[in-house]
Phi, psi and omega in degrees: 000130178261131177237145178293139177208154180229111175297140185304325180299315180292325183295321183303329180260007184274174179293336176301333183288354176298333177279121185301322181291318177295318179299318180298311181293319180298318180294317177302311181296320179297313179298318179296317180295326178278003180063030171268067191294323180296317179293318179295323181301331180294343178278348182265140171296153180300332181256018183301146176240126179248113184250126181246168182310143184086011182058035176277123184245143179226165177236349178224157177288334174298320177296317179298314182298319178297314179299312183293329182294338176280348184249321188231142171276324180205140176212140183222136176267130173250103186282128180252337179203154176232140173226137183231135171244114179265118181268326177197181179297336183249005185215132179209159171239128180244130173249137170227142181219162180167224185225150176256137170237149178173201183214131180276181183292344177267012181069019176270127180278152174218158179206155174075019178283121182297146173219156172216128177241142175238131180238128173258126184242132175225129177052041175079011179230148175280120180259341180206137172231125175245130186239128172236105184192358191280120181304320183294311181292331180274354180075020179268130177271122179302147177286123180279134180260127178291121182269009171115000000 
């Protein structure tokens, strides 16, 4: 099955990036995915709250990376859509959704796990990120890839 997907690297340079809020979130996600955590952290407000499945909350990307490293060896977001609600010149909410591909700590690959992220942006900074995507909490069994 072929599904539309946009690797974050390609998205940053796409026409979707004409929207400043989408461009900000796309760049943040790309830096985080490339593990350039210090650079990505600069997109977050000092009081930002990052909420992951199970109502697990973090305030820094280092905390997220430590938590995720216990679950995944590798994980990649393939963004399929962006939705933006602009509340004012200084405030917007960005939703991005698509599929996760990756590998868990047991070296089992998975693909096509749905995700949805919501970002609240104020004055050019992400103040809140809500993530819905974890296969374990959602009861989704990753697709096993035959290794030969």
